[in-house]
KEKE-3310 file (N, C-alpha, C; in steps of 0.2 Angstrom, whole numbers, plus 5000, padded with zeros to 4 digits):
npx = (5004:5004:5012:5006:5015:5022:5012:5011:5023:5024:5014:5019:5031:5026:5022:5020:5034:5040:5044:5061:5069:5063:5064:5078:5079:5071:5079:5091:5087:5083:5095:5104:5098:5098:5108:5125:5142:5153:5169:5180:5192:5206:5202:5189:5172:5157:5139:5127:5112:5100:5084:5069:5058:5051:5046:5051:5065:5064:5060:5071:5081:5076:5076:5090:5095:5088:5095:5107:5116:5128:5130:5121:5112:5102:5102:5095:5090:5086:5081:5087:5081:5066:5050:5056:5058:5062:5077:5082:5095:5101:5113:5126:5139:5157:5163:5168:5156:5149:5154:5152:5138:5135:5140:5131:5119:5122:5128:5142:5156:5158:5145:5135:5136:5136:5127:5126:5121:5110:5108:5097:5084:5077:5064:5047:5041:5052:5057:5047:5048:5060:5058:5050:5058:5067:5059:5055:5067:5070:5059:5044:5027:5014:5000:4984:4974:4981:4991:4994:5008:5022:5038:5055:5071:5087:5105:5113:5115:5115:5108:5096:5092:5091:5080:5070:5069:5065:5052:5046:5047:5037:5026:5024:5023:5036:5045:5060:5071:5082:5086:5093:5107:5102:5094:5078:5066:5049:5031:5016:5003:4987:4981:4991:4999:4990:4990:5003:5004:4995:5002:5014:5010:5003:4989:4979:4983:4981:4967:4963:4969:4962:4949:4950:4954:4943:4934:4940:4938:4924:4922:4929:4921:4909:4913:4916:4903:4896:4904:4901:4887:4887:4893:4883:4873:4878:4879:4866:4861:4868:4863:4849:4850:4854:4843:4833:4838:4837:4824:4818:4824:4817:4804:4804:4803:4790:4788:4783:4769:4766:4768:4765:4753:4759:4773:4773:4768:4779:4789:4784:4784:4797:4802:4795:4801:4816:4826:4822:4823:4822:4814:4806:4800:4793:4783:4776:4771:4764:4770:4782:4800:4808:4800:4799:4812:4813:4804:4810:4823:4818:4813:4825:4831:4822:4824:4837:4836:4829:4838:4848:4841)
npy = (4994:5011:5024:5039:5049:5046:5047:5061:5066:5060:5068:5081:5080:5079:5091:5105:5113:5129:5146:5150:5154:5148:5135:5133:5136:5125:5114:5117:5116:5102:5096:5100:5094:5080:5076:5069:5072:5067:5061:5064:5061:5071:5078:5082:5087:5077:5072:5064:5057:5049:5040:5032:5034:5035:5045:5056:5054:5056:5070:5076:5073:5080:5093:5095:5094:5105:5115:5114:5104:5092:5076:5067:5053:5039:5027:5011:5001:4985:4979:4965:4960:4954:4962:4975:4991:4997:5006:5022:5031:5046:5052:5064:5065:5067:5083:5099:5106:5103:5110:5123:5123:5121:5132:5142:5138:5142:5133:5128:5116:5112:5115:5105:5096:5103:5113:5128:5145:5151:5162:5161:5164:5175:5178:5175:5164:5157:5153:5144:5135:5130:5124:5114:5106:5102:5094:5084:5077:5074:5073:5069:5064:5060:5049:5056:5050:5045:5052:5070:5074:5082:5082:5086:5078:5079:5078:5089:5102:5116:5117:5112:5123:5133:5128:5128:5142:5147:5141:5148:5161:5160:5159:5148:5138:5130:5117:5112:5098:5085:5069:5055:5054:5063:5079:5086:5095:5100:5100:5100:5103:5100:5110:5118:5108:5105:5118:5119:5108:5113:5125:5120:5114:5102:5099:5089:5080:5088:5090:5077:5075:5084:5079:5066:5070:5077:5066:5058:5067:5067:5054:5052:5061:5054:5042:5048:5052:5039:5033:5041:5039:5025:5025:5032:5023:5013:5018:5020:5007:5002:5009:5006:4992:4993:4999:4989:4979:4985:4987:4974:4969:4977:4973:4960:4960:4964:4977:4984:4984:4994:5006:5022:5025:5030:5028:5014:5010:5015:5007:4994:4996:4997:4985:4977:4982:4981:4986:4997:5015:5031:5039:5031:5023:5034:5036:5025:5026:5038:5050:5063:5063:5067:5066:5052:5049:5055:5047:5034:5037:5040:5027:5020:5026:5022:5008:5008:5013:5003:4992:4997:4997)
npz = (5000:4995:5003:5012:5011:5000:4990:4991:4987:4974:4968:4969:4962:4949:4946:4934:4927:4933:4934:4929:4940:4951:4948:4949:4963:4968:4964:4971:4984:4984:4981:4991:5002:4998:4990:4986:4984:4971:4965:4951:4938:4939:4950:4948:4950:4953:4954:4965:4967:4977:4978:4982:4975:4959:4952:4958:4955:4941:4941:4947:4937:4926:4931:4933:4920:4914:4921:4915:4917:4912:4905:4912:4921:4925:4937:4940:4954:4960:4976:4984:4995:5001:4998:4998:4990:4973:4970:4965:4957:4953:4943:4940:4929:4934:4930:4923:4922:4933:4944:4940:4940:4954:4959:4953:4960:4972:4980:4987:4986:4999:5004:5001:5011:5022:5022:5018:5016:5003:4989:4982:4988:4989:4984:4988:4981:4977:4989:4993:4983:4986:4998:4994:4985:4995:5003:4994:4993:5007:5015:5025:5028:5039:5038:5038:5045:5056:5069:5066:5057:5050:5043:5040:5038:5042:5042:5046:5056:5053:5041:5045:5053:5043:5036:5045:5048:5035:5035:5046:5041:5031:5038:5046:5061:5065:5072:5079:5082:5089:5084:5087:5077:5069:5063:5065:5058:5060:5058:5067:5069:5062:5053:5049:5042:5032:5026:5022:5012:5002:4999:4994:4982:4982:4979:4977:4987:4998:4999:5001:5013:5021:5020:5026:5039:5043:5043:5053:5064:5065:5068:5080:5088:5087:5094:5107:5111:5111:5121:5131:5132:5135:5147:5155:5154:5161:5173:5176:5176:5186:5197:5196:5200:5213:5218:5216:5224:5237:5238:5237:5249:5258:5256:5260:5273:5275:5273:5262:5262:5272:5266:5259:5245:5234:5235:5236:5224:5216:5220:5217:5203:5200:5203:5194:5182:5181:5173:5168:5163:5173:5166:5159:5169:5175:5165:5166:5179:5178:5182:5183:5179:5189:5200:5201:5203:5216:5224:5223:5229:5242:5245:5246:5257:5267:5267:5271:5284:5290:5289:5297:5309)
capx = (5000:5008:5012:5004:5021:5024:5007:5012:5029:5022:5010:5024:5036:5023:5020:5023:5040:5038:5049:5068:5072:5060:5067:5084:5078:5069:5084:5095:5084:5083:5102:5106:5095:5099:5114:5132:5147:5158:5176:5182:5198:5209:5198:5183:5166:5151:5134:5123:5106:5096:5077:5064:5052:5053:5044:5056:5071:5063:5060:5078:5084:5073:5079:5097:5096:5086:5100:5113:5120:5130:5132:5116:5110:5098:5103:5089:5092:5080:5083:5086:5077:5058:5046:5059:5056:5067:5080:5084:5101:5102:5120:5130:5146:5161:5166:5168:5149:5146:5157:5148:5131:5135:5141:5125:5114:5124:5131:5149:5158:5156:5138:5131:5135:5136:5121:5127:5115:5110:5106:5091:5078:5074:5057:5043:5040:5058:5057:5042:5051:5066:5056:5047:5064:5070:5054:5055:5073:5071:5053:5039:5021:5010:4993:4979:4970:4985:4993:4997:5015:5026:5045:5061:5076:5094:5111:5116:5111:5114:5103:5089:5090:5088:5073:5065:5069:5061:5045:5044:5046:5031:5020:5023:5027:5040:5049:5067:5073:5086:5084:5099:5112:5099:5090:5071:5061:5043:5025:5012:4996:4984:4979:4998:5001:4986:4992:5009:5003:4992:5007:5019:5007:5000:4982:4975:4984:4978:4960:4963:4971:4957:4943:4952:4954:4936:4931:4943:4935:4917:4922:4931:4915:4904:4915:4915:4896:4895:4907:4897:4880:4888:4894:4877:4869:4881:4877:4858:4860:4870:4858:4843:4852:4854:4836:4830:4840:4835:4816:4817:4825:4812:4798:4805:4801:4783:4788:4779:4762:4765:4770:4760:4752:4764:4779:4772:4768:4785:4793:4782:4786:4804:4803:4793:4805:4822:4831:4819:4825:4818:4809:4801:4796:4788:4778:4772:4767:4761:4773:4788:4806:4810:4795:4801:4818:4812:4801:4815:4827:4815:4813:4832:4832:4818:4827:4843:4834:4827:4844:4851:4837)
capy = (5000:5017:5029:5046:5053:5044:5050:5068:5067:5059:5074:5087:5078:5080:5098:5108:5117:5136:5151:5148:5155:5143:5128:5133:5135:5118:5110:5118:5112:5095:5094:5101:5089:5073:5074:5069:5074:5062:5064:5060:5063:5078:5080:5085:5085:5075:5072:5058:5058:5043:5040:5026:5037:5035:5052:5061:5054:5060:5077:5078:5073:5086:5100:5095:5096:5112:5119:5114:5099:5088:5069:5064:5047:5036:5020:5008:4995:4982:4976:4958:4958:4953:4968:4981:4994:4999:5013:5026:5035:5051:5054:5069:5062:5072:5087:5106:5109:5102:5115:5129:5122:5122:5140:5145:5136:5144:5127:5127:5109:5110:5116:5100:5092:5107:5117:5135:5149:5152:5168:5160:5163:5182:5179:5170:5159:5153:5150:5139:5130:5127:5119:5108:5102:5098:5089:5078:5073:5071:5075:5064:5067:5055:5049:5060:5045:5044:5059:5074:5076:5083:5083:5086:5075:5081:5077:5095:5107:5123:5116:5112:5129:5136:5125:5131:5149:5148:5140:5153:5166:5159:5159:5141:5138:5124:5115:5109:5094:5080:5062:5051:5058:5068:5085:5085:5101:5097:5103:5095:5105:5098:5116:5120:5103:5106:5124:5117:5104:5117:5130:5117:5112:5096:5101:5083:5077:5093:5088:5070:5076:5087:5074:5061:5073:5078:5059:5056:5071:5065:5047:5053:5064:5048:5038:5051:5051:5032:5031:5045:5035:5019:5027:5034:5017:5009:5021:5019:5000:5000:5012:5002:4986:4994:5000:4983:4975:4988:4986:4967:4968:4980:4969:4954:4961:4966:4984:4987:4985:5000:5012:5026:5022:5032:5024:5007:5010:5016:5001:4988:4997:4996:4977:4974:4984:4982:4989:5003:5021:5035:5042:5025:5022:5039:5035:5019:5028:5044:5056:5065:5059:5070:5063:5045:5049:5057:5041:5029:5039:5039:5020:5018:5028:5018:5002:5009:5014:4997:4988:4999:4996)
capz = (5000:4995:5009:5010:5009:4993:4986:4991:4983:4967:4965:4969:4957:4943:4945:4929:4929:4932:4932:4930:4947:4955:4946:4952:4970:4970:4963:4976:4990:4983:4981:4998:5006:4997:4985:4988:4979:4969:4962:4945:4936:4940:4956:4945:4954:4951:4959:4965:4971:4977:4980:4981:4971:4952:4950:4961:4951:4935:4942:4948:4931:4922:4934:4932:4913:4913:4924:4911:4919:4907:4907:4917:4920:4931:4938:4944:4957:4964:4982:4984:5001:5000:5000:4997:4983:4969:4972:4959:4958:4947:4943:4935:4929:4936:4925:4924:4922:4940:4948:4938:4943:4961:4961:4952:4965:4979:4984:4987:4987:5006:5006:5000:5017:5028:5022:5019:5014:4996:4987:4978:4992:4990:4983:4991:4976:4977:4996:4993:4978:4989:5003:4990:4983:5001:5005:4989:4995:5013:5019:5025:5031:5041:5036:5042:5050:5062:5072:5061:5058:5044:5045:5036:5042:5039:5047:5047:5060:5050:5036:5049:5055:5037:5034:5050:5047:5029:5037:5050:5037:5027:5043:5049:5067:5064:5078:5078:5088:5088:5084:5087:5074:5064:5066:5063:5057:5060:5059:5070:5069:5056:5049:5047:5037:5026:5022:5018:5006:4997:4997:4990:4976:4982:4980:4978:4994:5003:4999:5004:5020:5025:5020:5031:5045:5045:5045:5059:5069:5066:5071:5087:5091:5088:5099:5113:5112:5112:5127:5136:5133:5138:5154:5158:5154:5166:5180:5177:5177:5193:5202:5196:5203:5220:5220:5216:5230:5243:5238:5239:5256:5262:5255:5263:5280:5275:5273:5257:5264:5276:5262:5255:5239:5229:5236:5235:5217:5213:5222:5213:5196:5199:5204:5188:5177:5184:5168:5165:5165:5177:5162:5157:5175:5176:5160:5169:5185:5176:5185:5180:5180:5196:5205:5201:5207:5223:5227:5224:5234:5248:5247:5248:5264:5271:5267:5275:5291:5292:5290:5303:5315)
cpx = (5004:5007:5009:5010:5023:5019:5009:5018:5028:5018:5015:5028:5033:5020:5023:5029:5038:5044:5056:5071:5069:5062:5074:5084:5076:5075:5090:5093:5085:5091:5105:5104:5097:5105:5120:5136:5151:5164:5178:5189:5200:5204:5192:5177:5160:5145:5130:5118:5101:5089:5074:5058:5054:5051:5049:5063:5070:5063:5067:5082:5082:5076:5086:5098:5093:5091:5106:5118:5121:5131:5127:5114:5106:5100:5098:5092:5086:5083:5082:5082:5069:5055:5050:5058:5063:5070:5082:5090:5102:5110:5122:5137:5151:5163:5165:5161:5146:5148:5153:5141:5130:5136:5134:5119:5116:5126:5138:5151:5156:5149:5134:5130:5134:5130:5122:5121:5116:5107:5099:5084:5076:5067:5053:5042:5046:5059:5053:5045:5057:5064:5053:5052:5066:5065:5054:5061:5073:5065:5048:5033:5017:5003:4989:4975:4974:4986:4996:5004:5018:5033:5050:5067:5083:5099:5114:5112:5110:5108:5096:5087:5087:5081:5068:5064:5064:5054:5042:5043:5040:5025:5019:5027:5030:5044:5055:5069:5078:5083:5090:5104:5109:5096:5083:5068:5054:5037:5020:5005:4993:4983:4986:5000:4997:4988:4999:5008:5000:4998:5012:5016:5003:4992:4977:4976:4981:4971:4959:4964:4965:4951:4944:4952:4947:4932:4933:4939:4928:4917:4924:4925:4910:4906:4914:4907:4894:4898:4903:4890:4881:4889:4888:4873:4871:4879:4870:4857:4862:4865:4852:4844:4852:4847:4832:4831:4837:4827:4815:4818:4820:4806:4798:4802:4793:4782:4783:4772:4760:4766:4764:4759:4757:4770:4779:4772:4775:4790:4791:4784:4793:4806:4801:4797:4812:4827:4828:4823:4820:4812:4803:4797:4791:4782:4773:4768:4763:4763:4779:4794:4809:4806:4797:4807:4818:4809:4806:4821:4825:4815:4820:4833:4828:4822:4834:4842:4832:4833:4847:4847:4837)
cpy = (5006:5021:5035:5050:5052:5047:5058:5070:5065:5065:5080:5086:5079:5087:5101:5113:5125:5140:5148:5148:5150:5136:5128:5132:5128:5114:5111:5115:5105:5092:5094:5096:5082:5071:5073:5070:5067:5065:5060:5062:5070:5082:5084:5083:5082:5075:5066:5059:5052:5044:5034:5028:5038:5043:5057:5060:5057:5067:5080:5078:5079:5092:5101:5097:5103:5117:5119:5109:5094:5081:5066:5057:5044:5029:5017:5002:4992:4978:4969:4956:4959:4959:4974:4984:4995:5005:5016:5031:5040:5053:5060:5067:5068:5076:5094:5109:5108:5108:5122:5129:5123:5129:5143:5144:5139:5138:5126:5119:5107:5111:5110:5096:5096:5112:5124:5138:5150:5159:5168:5161:5170:5182:5173:5164:5154:5150:5144:5133:5126:5122:5113:5103:5098:5093:5083:5074:5070:5073:5069:5067:5061:5055:5053:5056:5044:5051:5063:5076:5076:5084:5083:5083:5076:5079:5083:5100:5114:5122:5116:5118:5133:5134:5128:5138:5150:5146:5145:5159:5166:5158:5152:5141:5131:5123:5112:5104:5089:5073:5058:5056:5063:5074:5085:5092:5098:5102:5098:5097:5103:5104:5118:5115:5104:5112:5123:5114:5108:5122:5126:5115:5106:5097:5094:5080:5082:5091:5082:5071:5079:5083:5069:5064:5075:5071:5057:5060:5069:5058:5048:5056:5058:5044:5041:5051:5044:5031:5035:5041:5029:5020:5028:5028:5013:5011:5020:5012:4998:5003:5008:4995:4987:4996:4994:4979:4978:4986:4979:4966:4971:4976:4963:4954:4964:4974:4988:4989:4992:5006:5016:5024:5024:5029:5017:5006:5010:5009:4995:4989:4995:4988:4974:4976:4986:4986:4995:5010:5025:5037:5037:5023:5028:5039:5030:5022:5035:5050:5058:5062:5061:5067:5055:5044:5050:5050:5035:5030:5038:5031:5017:5020:5024:5011:5002:5009:5007:4992:4990:4997:4989)
cpz = (5000:5001:5007:5008:5002:4988:4985:4986:4975:4964:4964:4963:4950:4941:4938:4931:4928:4930:4933:4937:4952:4954:4949:4960:4972:4969:4969:4983:4990:4984:4988:5003:5005:4993:4989:4982:4977:4965:4956:4944:4937:4946:4953:4949:4950:4956:4959:4970:4971:4980:4979:4977:4964:4949:4952:4957:4944:4936:4943:4941:4926:4925:4933:4924:4911:4916:4920:4913:4913:4909:4913:4916:4926:4931:4943:4947:4961:4970:4981:4990:4999:5002:4999:4990:4979:4972:4965:4961:4952:4948:4938:4935:4931:4930:4927:4925:4929:4945:4947:4941:4950:4963:4959:4957:4972:4983:4982:4988:4995:5008:5005:5007:5023:5028:5023:5016:5006:4995:4983:4982:4993:4989:4986:4987:4976:4984:4996:4988:4982:4994:5000:4988:4989:5003:5000:4991:5002:5018:5020:5029:5033:5038:5040:5047:5056:5065:5066:5062:5051:5046:5039:5041:5039:5045:5049:5051:5057:5045:5039:5051:5049:5036:5039:5049:5041:5031:5041:5046:5032:5032:5046:5056:5068:5070:5075:5084:5085:5088:5082:5083:5069:5067:5062:5063:5056:5061:5062:5070:5062:5051:5046:5041:5031:5022:5019:5012:5001:4995:4992:4983:4976:4984:4981:4985:4999:5004:5002:5011:5024:5025:5026:5038:5048:5047:5052:5065:5070:5070:5079:5091:5092:5094:5106:5115:5114:5119:5133:5138:5136:5146:5158:5159:5160:5173:5181:5179:5184:5198:5202:5200:5211:5223:5221:5223:5236:5244:5240:5247:5260:5262:5259:5271:5281:5275:5268:5258:5268:5272:5260:5248:5233:5229:5234:5227:5213:5214:5218:5205:5195:5199:5197:5182:5179:5180:5166:5167:5170:5173:5160:5163:5176:5171:5163:5174:5183:5180:5181:5182:5187:5201:5206:5205:5214:5227:5228:5229:5241:5250:5249:5255:5269:5272:5271:5282:5294:5293:5296:5310:5317)
residu = (MET:PRO:SER:PHE:SER:GLY:ASP:VAL:LYS:ASN:GLU:LEU:ALA:ARG:LEU:PRO:LEU:SER:LYS:GLU:CYS:CYS:GLU:ARG:ALA:GLU:LEU:ALA:GLY:LEU:LEU:ARG:MET:GLY:ALA:SER:LEU:THR:LEU:GLY:ALA:ASN:ARG:SER:LEU:GLY:LEU:ALA:PHE:SER:THR:GLU:HIS:ALA:ALA:VAL:ALA:ARG:ARG:THR:LEU:VAL:LEU:LEU:ARG:GLU:ALA:GLY:ALA:MET:GLY:THR:GLU:VAL:VAL:VAL:ARG:ARG:SER:ARG:ARG:LEU:GLY:LYS:MET:LYS:SER:TYR:THR:VAL:ARG:VAL:VAL:PRO:GLY:ALA:THR:VAL:GLY:VAL:LEU:LEU:SER:GLU:LEU:GLY:LEU:SER:PRO:GLU:ALA:ILE:SER:SER:GLY:GLY:LYS:THR:THR:LEU:LEU:ARG:ARG:LYS:CYS:CYS:ARG:VAL:SER:TYR:LEU:ARG:GLY:ALA:PHE:LEU:ALA:GLY:GLY:SER:VAL:SER:ARG:PRO:GLU:ALA:SER:CYS:HIS:LEU:GLU:TYR:VAL:THR:THR:ASN:TYR:GLN:PHE:ALA:GLU:LEU:LEU:GLN:ALA:LEU:LEU:HIS:ARG:LEU:GLY:PHE:SER:ALA:GLY:LEU:THR:GLY:ARG:LYS:GLU:ASP:TYR:VAL:VAL:TYR:LEU:LYS:GLU:GLY:ASP:ALA:ILE:LEU:ASP:PHE:LEU:ALA:MET:ALA:GLY:ALA:GLU:GLU:ALA:ALA:THR:ALA:PHE:GLU:ALA:ALA:ARG:ASN:ILE:LYS:GLU:VAL:ARG:ASN:GLN:VAL:ASN:ARG:LEU:VAL:ASN:CYS:GLU:THR:ALA:ASN:LEU:SER:LYS:THR:ALA:ALA:ALA:ALA:ALA:ARG:GLN:VAL:ALA:ALA:ILE:ARG:SER:PHE:ALA:ALA:SER:GLY:GLY:LEU:ALA:LYS:LEU:ALA:PRO:GLY:LEU:ARG:ALA:ALA:ALA:GLU:ALA:ARG:LEU:ALA:HIS:PRO:GLU:ALA:SER:LEU:SER:GLU:LEU:GLY:ALA:GLU:LEU:GLY:VAL:GLY:ARG:SER:GLY:VAL:ASN:HIS:ARG:LEU:ARG:ARG:LEU:MET:GLU:LEU:ALA:ALA:GLU:GLN:ALA:GLU:GLY)
# end
């Protein structure tokens, strides 16, 4: 069964390419999050980016070619382990064009692993594109049926701070925490995740997220009502059982015959209908719910007095 994160990434990876500045920003975020440098002859630089999503691999390849990268290829590997998915590695063979590309993207050779700042983030549209690229490379979001959680995972603290700052600048209250040797930038509020998906361009995923969240909310509300009703029924049943026991004890000593007609009728009605509610007993006796409650409470008091005497 495909993951919700996979559905989101497939949708984002199929978005039409937009302005050149946004393409560069998306590629910069994607490479900074998930690419590694390779070395060729004469210490020339190359790139390698791996993913389990075919659509993300295609997106990366297209963005690289649009940016002028030469010698690109995709290598597909199928895991020998049962149930494991294919992996896709997008490569740019080492050459002079890679260094030029990294410079244009604001990624020095050190920045791929250390996460330096880039000059491509002056416009809001480019900041959104950058976050989309980083999400494609190293983001995930839980299914809305479960707890709401969207996160970026990176091994570099500076890069995590940059992602958090970009999200804050776009109006999101993003958290930052450590997880073993990784740093996690996250959103936990359902409304924030919904807004993020829509902002990034995953409209279908946002609609599915909202629908599932509404269903979950309705289901939780129904469960609360059912639980409340069950608790009320349990209390009613327990109270009725105590009343029946007290009335039977009182009747065993001949006490019912000495009661006023109203109390005796209430006692007989409770014995005849041990599972009935106060409203149902009231309909039987022709009195209100409070009247029945008062009579039964008085019967309980009389039974207690008799037991003490």
